[in-house]
C-alpha positions in Angstrom: 237.1 83.2 -9.8 237.2 86.6 -12.0 238.9 85.0 -15.0 240.3 87.4 -17.7 240.6 84.0 -20.1 238.3 80.8 -19.9 239.6 77.6 -19.2 240.2 75.7 -22.4 237.8 72.7 -23.1 240.8 69.8 -22.4 239.7 66.6 -20.4 241.5 67.7 -17.4 239.0 71.0 -17.1 236.2 68.6 -17.8 237.2 66.3 -15.4 237.2 69.0 -13.0 233.7 70.0 -14.0 231.9 66.5 -13.3 234.2 66.0 -10.2 233.1 69.4 -8.5 229.2 69.5 -9.6 228.4 65.5 -9.4 231.6 64.0 -7.9 232.5 62.4 -4.4 233.9 65.3 -1.8 235.0 62.8 0.7 234.6 59.4 2.5 233.0 59.3 6.5 234.1 56.2 8.7 232.7 55.5 11.9 233.7 52.1 13.5 233.3 49.7 10.6 230.7 51.6 8.5 231.8 53.9 5.8 229.6 55.9 3.2 230.5 58.6 0.6 229.6 62.3 0.4 229.0 64.0 -3.0 229.7 68.2 -4.0 226.1 67.9 -4.6 223.9 67.3 -1.7 220.9 65.0 -1.9 217.6 63.9 0.7 219.2 61.2 3.1 222.4 61.1 0.9 220.4 58.9 -1.5 221.1 60.8 -4.8 218.6 59.6 -7.3 220.1 62.2 -9.8 222.3 60.5 -12.8 224.6 62.8 -14.8 225.2 62.8 -18.6 227.4 64.4 -21.2 226.7 65.0 -24.7 229.9 65.7 -26.3 231.0 67.2 -29.7 234.3 65.6 -29.6 237.9 66.7 -28.5 241.2 65.3 -29.2 241.2 63.4 -26.3 237.7 62.5 -26.0 235.7 61.1 -29.3 232.0 62.9 -29.9 229.1 61.0 -28.4 227.1 60.5 -25.3 228.7 59.9 -22.0 227.4 58.3 -18.6 229.1 60.0 -15.3 230.2 57.0 -12.9 230.4 58.9 -9.4 232.3 56.1 -7.8 234.8 55.6 -10.4 235.2 59.2 -11.6 234.6 57.7 -14.9 232.7 58.7 -18.2 231.1 55.7 -19.5 230.5 55.7 -23.5 227.0 55.4 -24.3 227.0 56.4 -27.9 229.5 56.7 -30.2 228.9 58.9 -33.4 231.1 60.2 -36.0 229.9 63.8 -36.6 228.5 65.8 -33.7 228.8 69.1 -35.6 225.1 70.4 -34.1 226.8 71.5 -31.0 229.4 74.1 -31.4 233.2 73.7 -30.8 233.3 75.3 -27.7 230.3 73.9 -26.3 228.8 70.7 -24.9 225.6 69.5 -23.0 224.8 68.3 -19.7 222.2 66.1 -18.9 220.4 65.5 -15.6 217.9 62.6 -14.9 216.0 61.2 -11.8 215.5 57.8 -10.5 212.5 58.1 -8.3 212.6 55.0 -6.3 216.1 55.6 -4.9 214.3 58.0 -2.6 210.5 56.5 -2.5 211.3 53.6 -0.3 212.5 55.9 2.3 210.3 58.9 1.9 207.1 57.7 0.0 205.2 60.3 -2.4 207.4 63.1 -1.1 210.6 61.3 -3.1 209.3 63.1 -6.2 209.7 66.7 -4.7 212.7 65.3 -3.1 214.4 64.2 -6.0 213.2 67.5 -8.1 215.0 69.5 -5.1 218.0 67.2 -5.8 217.9 68.3 -9.5 218.1 72.3 -8.4 221.1 71.7 -6.2 222.4 69.7 -8.9 222.1 72.5 -11.6 223.3 75.1 -9.7 226.4 72.6 -8.5 226.9 72.4 -12.3 227.0 76.1 -13.1 229.3 77.0 -10.0 231.8 74.3 -11.2 231.6 75.4 -14.9 232.4 79.5 -13.1 235.6 78.0 -11.6 236.8 77.5 -15.4 235.1 80.7 -16.8 232.4 78.8 -18.2 228.8 79.9 -18.8 225.8 77.4 -18.7 222.4 77.9 -19.8 219.1 75.8 -18.8 217.6 74.7 -22.4 214.3 75.5 -21.0 212.5 75.0 -24.8 213.2 71.3 -24.6 210.6 68.3 -23.9 211.0 65.6 -21.8 211.0 63.4 -24.9 213.6 65.0 -26.7 215.6 64.7 -23.4 215.0 61.1 -22.9 216.0 60.3 -26.9 219.5 62.6 -26.8 220.4 60.7 -23.1 219.3 57.3 -24.3 217.1 56.5 -21.5 215.3 54.6 -24.0 218.1 52.5 -24.4 219.3 49.5 -22.4 218.0 47.0 -20.2 214.3 46.1 -19.8 214.5 45.4 -16.1 216.3 48.7 -15.4 215.0 51.3 -12.6 212.4 53.7 -14.4 214.8 57.0 -15.4 212.8 60.3 -16.2 215.0 63.0 -18.0 214.9 66.4 -16.5 217.3 69.2 -17.4 219.1 69.5 -20.4 222.0 72.4 -19.5 224.1 74.3 -22.5 228.0 74.5 -21.2 229.7 77.3 -23.1 233.1 77.5 -22.5 233.4 81.1 -22.7 232.2 83.6 -19.9 228.7 84.9 -20.3 227.7 88.3 -21.1 225.0 90.4 -22.3 226.3 90.8 -25.9 227.0 87.0 -25.8 224.8 84.8 -28.9 221.6 83.4 -27.6 222.4 79.6 -27.0 220.7 77.5 -29.9 221.0 73.9 -30.3 218.7 72.3 -33.3 217.3 69.3 -31.2 215.6 67.6 -34.3 219.3 67.6 -36.2 220.9 66.4 -32.9 218.7 63.5 -32.4 219.2 62.4 -36.3 222.5 62.6 -35.7 222.8 60.4 -32.7 220.1 58.1 -34.3 223.2 57.1 -36.8 225.7 56.3 -33.6 226.2 53.2 -32.3 224.5 52.9 -28.9 226.2 50.3 -26.3 225.7 49.1 -22.6 223.1 48.9 -20.4 222.0 50.6 -16.9 223.0 48.3 -14.0 220.7 48.0 -11.1 221.5 49.3 -7.8 219.3 47.1 -5.8 218.2 43.8 -6.8 214.9 44.1 -6.7 212.6 47.1 -6.6 210.1 46.2 -3.8 208.4 49.5 -3.5 205.9 50.9 -5.8 204.2 54.8 -5.0 201.6 55.0 -8.0 201.5 58.4 -6.9 204.8 59.2 -7.9 204.0 57.7 -11.4 200.7 60.1 -11.6 202.9 63.1 -10.7 205.6 62.3 -13.6 202.9 61.7 -16.2 200.8 64.9 -15.1 204.3 67.1 -15.0 205.5 65.7 -17.9 207.0 68.7 -20.6 206.3 69.2 -24.0 208.5 71.6 -26.4 207.8 75.1 -25.3 209.4 78.6 -26.7 211.7 79.4 -23.6 211.2 82.2 -21.8 214.0 85.4 -22.3 213.9 87.2 -18.9 216.9 89.2 -17.8 217.6 90.0 -14.6 217.1 93.8 -13.0 220.5 95.5 -13.2 221.9 95.5 -9.3 225.4 96.3 -7.6 227.7 93.1 -7.7 227.6 91.5 -4.0 229.9 92.3 -1.4 233.3 90.8 -1.6 233.7 87.3 0.3 235.5 87.7 3.2 237.4 84.1 3.2 241.1 82.8 2.2 239.5 79.8 0.3 239.2 79.8 -3.3 235.7 78.6 -5.0 237.1 75.2 -5.7 238.3 74.5 -2.2 234.8 75.8 -0.4 232.7 73.5 -2.8 234.9 70.6 -1.8 234.1 71.0 1.9 230.5 71.6 1.7 228.6 69.8 4.2 225.2 69.3 5.5 225.4 70.0 9.3 223.3 67.7 11.6 223.0 70.0 14.5 223.6 73.5 15.6 225.7 74.8 18.3 222.6 77.2 19.7 224.9 80.0 20.7 226.9 81.5 17.6 225.7 84.7 16.3 226.0 85.5 12.5 227.7 88.9 11.6 225.5 91.1 10.0 227.4 91.8 7.2 227.5 88.1 6.2 223.9 87.8 6.5 223.2 90.3 4.0 225.9 88.5 1.8 224.3 85.7 1.7 220.8 87.4 1.1 222.1 89.2 -1.6 223.5 86.2 -3.6 219.9 85.1 -3.7 219.5 87.6 -6.1 219.5 87.0 -9.9 222.0 89.1 -11.5 223.5 88.7 -15.0 226.7 86.3 -15.6 226.3 85.6 -11.7 226.1 82.3 -11.0 224.0 80.3 -10.1 220.6 82.0 -11.3 221.9 83.4 -14.5 221.5 79.9 -15.7 217.6 80.0 -15.6 215.5 81.9 -18.7 212.5 82.9 -16.3 211.8 85.6 -13.8 212.2 84.6 -9.9 209.0 82.2 -8.9 210.5 81.5 -5.5 211.0 84.0 -2.3 212.3 83.8 0.9 210.5 84.1 4.0 213.3 83.9 7.0 213.2 82.9 11.1 215.9 85.2 11.8 216.9 83.5 15.5 220.7 85.1 16.0 222.4 87.6 13.6 224.2 90.8 15.0 222.0 94.2 14.5 218.9 92.3 13.7 215.8 91.7 16.1 214.6 87.9 16.1 211.5 87.6 14.0 210.0 86.7 10.8 211.6 88.5 7.6 210.7 88.2 3.9 213.0 88.7 0.9 211.0 88.7 -2.6 213.2 88.0 -5.2 211.6 90.0 -7.9 208.9 93.1 -7.9 206.2 91.2 -8.8 207.0 88.4 -6.0 206.9 91.6 -3.6 203.6 92.5 -4.7 202.1 89.1 -4.3 203.5 88.3 -0.8 201.9 91.8 0.2 198.7 91.2 -1.4 198.7 87.5 0.1 200.3 87.4 3.7 198.7 88.8 6.9 197.9 92.5 6.6 199.2 92.9 10.1 202.6 92.4 9.3 204.6 95.2 9.5 206.9 95.3 6.1 209.4 97.3 7.9 212.8 97.6 5.9 216.1 95.6 7.7 218.2 98.2 9.2 221.4 99.1 7.6 220.4 97.0 4.6 221.7 97.7 1.0 219.2 99.8 -1.1 218.8 96.8 -3.6 218.2 94.2 -1.2 214.3 94.0 -0.4 215.0 92.3 3.3 211.3 93.4 5.3 210.9 92.8 8.6 207.4 91.0 9.5 207.1 90.4 13.1 209.5 91.1 15.8 209.4 88.1 18.1 211.3 85.0 19.2 210.5 82.9 16.3 212.4 79.7 17.5 209.5 77.6 18.4 207.8 78.5 15.5 210.4 77.1 12.9 210.9 74.0 15.3 207.3 73.3 14.9 206.9 74.1 11.0 210.1 72.0 10.4 208.3 68.9 11.6 210.0 69.6 15.2 213.2 69.4 14.2 215.7 71.4 16.1 218.1 72.0 13.6 215.2 74.8 12.5 215.6 76.7 15.9 219.3 76.0 16.8 220.8 78.0 13.8 221.6 81.5 12.9 218.6 81.8 10.8 216.1 79.3 8.7 214.3 80.1 5.8 210.7 78.8 4.0 211.1 79.2 0.3 207.6 80.4 -0.9 206.5 79.7 -4.5 204.3 81.6 -6.8 202.3 78.6 -7.5 198.8 78.9 -8.9 199.9 81.2 -11.7 202.4 79.4 -12.7 201.1 76.0 -12.9 197.5 76.2 -14.2 197.9 76.2 -17.7 201.7 74.6 -17.5 201.8 71.7 -14.9 205.2 70.9 -15.8 206.7 74.4 -14.2 205.8 72.5 -10.9 209.3 71.0 -11.4 210.7 74.5 -12.2 209.9 76.1 -9.2 211.2 73.2 -7.3 214.8 73.7 -9.2 214.7 77.0 -8.1 214.0 76.5 -4.6 217.1 73.6 -4.9 219.1 76.3 -6.0 218.6 79.0 -3.6 219.5 75.9 -1.1 222.8 75.4 -3.2 223.8 79.0 -2.9 223.0 79.3 0.7 224.9 76.3 0.9 227.9 77.3 -0.2 227.6 80.7 1.0 227.6 79.4 4.7 230.6 77.1 3.9 232.1 80.5 2.7 231.4 82.4 5.7 232.7 79.0 7.9 229.4 78.0 8.9 227.0 75.0 7.5 223.3 74.7 6.0 221.7 72.2 5.5 218.2 71.7 3.8 214.9 70.6 5.8 212.6 68.5 3.0 210.2 67.3 6.0 208.0 70.6 7.0 204.2 71.4 7.6 203.2 73.8 4.7 199.6 74.3 6.1 201.1 75.7 9.5 203.8 77.3 7.7 200.6 79.0 5.8 198.6 79.7 8.6 201.4 81.5 10.2 202.0 83.7 7.2 198.2 83.7 6.8 197.8 82.3 3.4 194.8 80.9 2.4 194.7 80.1 -1.3 196.9 78.4 -3.8 198.6 81.7 -5.2 201.5 81.0 -2.8 202.8 77.5 -1.7 205.6 76.8 0.9 208.0 74.5 -1.4 211.3 73.9 0.4 212.9 74.9 3.8 216.8 75.5 4.7 218.7 76.4 8.0 222.0 78.2 8.4 224.2 77.9 11.5 227.1 77.0 13.3 227.3 73.4 13.1 228.3 70.7 15.8 231.5 68.5 14.7 231.4 64.9 15.6 235.0 63.7 16.4 234.3 60.2 16.2 233.9 60.4 12.4 237.1 60.3 10.2 237.2 61.8 6.8 239.1 60.2 4.0 240.1 61.3 0.3 237.1 61.1 -2.4 238.7 59.0 -4.7 241.7 56.8 -2.8 239.8 53.8 -3.4 240.8 54.2 -7.2 244.5 52.9 -7.8 244.4 53.4 -11.4 244.0 57.2 -11.4 246.9 59.4 -12.4 245.7 61.9 -9.8 243.2 61.8 -6.7 240.9 63.9 -8.2 240.8 64.9 -12.0 241.3 61.8 -13.9 238.4 60.6 -16.2 238.6 57.6 -18.3 236.0 56.5 -20.6 234.9 53.1 -21.2 231.5 51.1 -21.9 228.4 51.3 -19.2 228.9 48.4 -16.7 226.9 45.5 -17.0 
């Protein structure tokens, strides 16, 4: 929403931020089986991402470090500190970490990429949630992983706890972003010193009695991608007209809460062209527009689309570069036979090009591990990253590429919900096959994530229940946070 005045930093609004970004969205019931869904999606609904707050303190919530307990919608205090004045009073930090074993038992070595995609979805979810309050969010890119781990207290706790890896530190400012806003800055060293004087308590509980799966390659990847302290990038997106108004009666909060990952599509519905163009336009970075204003670097992930059922567009393969440099790389490294014809009635600032006019359903299905959802939708997307140049001297940027792809997925997911359709991520795909289709014969570009959007088939056998109906002590169903010691 376009807020003239930002919401104040209160416990109620902090509660709303946590719920809309990381909290439960509903419970699903089928017979005797019940499972929870969240506002941030995850591969296999396994959720390796954990959330933390580093908070300077208000009357209702003392300064300290807190872990967000999703099931109870509660903040568990990890560190109490008398003074935390290195963070401005109108700001606080949100930290995200990953427990890779939660996905490794099912997905093996792919779990590392899947977990980082989940982090990207979660970053975008935090940004969208903050926007509903009129708040801005910036990724503190310069921090090292060691600094993140120290501030979040990941070294404090049980020796037998699952290995938890720091990923992201976000600064939330309880003011809207604008070009004249002061650059976000946190004196990391002083913050670490103040937290070292605090009182740490509690220990992480294990979600499983034993971790019997050990994928050494994930530990190797994590060590290779460990980030040192760096000088943050300072890219500002090119000026673009604002996106077209969304044709929905729902407010942003309602859209966020009703987001679901589609399991199957109807293979018939045709997506209006205006809806399609709006979805793609929302993937272009803009100043002070969520979610991509969170990032400080220029876009490095671009979209190649298999268009199946979009009114006014011929089926086929299309390209959407998200930067001028990206367009140059795509033109230079994709098949020279591609047409690169501007899509009809497309806004001037939206660089959508038709590469091939053809029925692309079989190709989309084959590339996506033969999954029908890639062919039965209105369109599916392959996210192509600028790879070699990004990672050759900084392997940790691999994680940033995957986060960016996850953020694109979250944007598509919410835009689909606003259009009264659905989307879902596709983590299993054949990148070699995708590269063969595109004519990519080097590591300059790399297929990194797939997504698909269409009209979902609903399963009437499933019953939906409120997300926090199991908590009898809450004053309200969705927006009451308590704080208590970390559970044993």
